C-alpha positions as CSV (number, residue, x, y, z in Angstrom):
1,M,-107.9,141.5,-121.7
2,S,-107.1,141.7,-118.0
3,K,-108.3,138.4,-116.9
4,S,-109.0,134.9,-118.3
5,I,-112.3,133.9,-119.8
6,F,-113.7,130.4,-119.3
7,Y,-116.2,129.4,-121.9
8,H,-118.5,126.4,-121.3
9,A,-121.8,124.9,-122.2
10,G,-123.1,123.6,-118.9
11,C,-122.4,119.9,-119.4
12,P,-120.9,117.9,-116.5
13,V,-117.4,118.0,-118.0
14,C,-117.6,121.8,-118.3
15,I,-118.9,122.3,-114.8
16,S,-116.2,120.1,-113.3
17,A,-113.5,122.0,-115.3
18,E,-115.1,125.4,-114.2
19,H,-114.6,124.4,-110.5
20,D,-111.0,123.3,-111.2
21,V,-110.2,126.5,-113.0
22,I,-111.7,128.7,-110.2
23,D,-109.7,126.6,-107.6
24,L,-106.5,127.1,-109.6
25,I,-106.6,130.7,-110.6
26,G,-109.2,132.2,-108.3
27,R,-112.7,133.5,-109.0
28,D,-111.6,137.1,-109.3
29,N,-109.2,136.2,-112.1
30,V,-111.6,134.5,-114.5
31,E,-114.9,135.5,-116.2
32,I,-117.2,132.6,-116.6
33,V,-119.3,132.5,-119.8
34,H,-122.0,129.8,-120.1
35,L,-122.6,129.8,-123.9
36,G,-125.9,128.0,-123.4
37,N,-127.2,131.0,-121.5
38,D,-125.2,133.7,-123.2
39,K,-125.7,132.7,-126.9
40,E,-124.8,136.2,-128.0
41,R,-121.2,135.5,-126.9
42,I,-120.8,132.4,-129.2
43,E,-119.5,134.5,-132.1
44,E,-117.1,136.2,-129.7
45,A,-115.7,132.9,-128.6
46,Q,-115.4,131.6,-132.1
47,N,-113.5,134.8,-133.2
48,I,-111.1,134.3,-130.3
49,G,-110.4,130.8,-131.5
50,V,-112.5,128.6,-129.3
51,K,-113.1,125.3,-131.1
52,S,-114.7,123.3,-128.3
53,V,-115.8,123.8,-124.7
54,P,-114.7,123.9,-122.0
55,A,-112.0,126.4,-123.0
56,L,-110.0,128.9,-121.1
57,V,-108.7,132.0,-122.9
58,T,-105.7,133.5,-121.1
59,P,-105.2,137.3,-120.7
60,K,-102.7,137.1,-123.5
61,G,-105.3,135.6,-125.8
62,N,-104.1,132.0,-125.8
63,V,-107.0,129.5,-126.1
64,L,-106.6,126.4,-123.8
65,H,-109.0,123.7,-124.8
66,I,-109.7,121.6,-121.6
67,N,-110.8,118.0,-122.0
68,F,-113.7,117.8,-124.4
69,G,-117.3,118.6,-123.5
70,A,-118.8,119.8,-126.8
71,S,-117.7,121.2,-130.2
72,M,-118.8,124.8,-131.0
73,A,-121.1,123.2,-133.7
74,D,-122.8,121.3,-130.9
75,V,-123.1,124.5,-128.8
76,I,-124.6,126.4,-131.8
77,G,-127.1,123.7,-132.3
């Protein structure tokens, strides 16, 4: 993985964290994945180790859970 991936579900907590992540590391250094819109990527996020959103996955594969917006069970529905 060459850049970070930021997974979120579109809630206010997630959107706020998205803006902060972009401000911190730059838009070109992060892929934004809205799991509410990209449901086909939920399994990918779970396999990486995302337990709740918002979460940032670093290029080395570390999962950083940021604040708490929703559990993956809530995202799945």
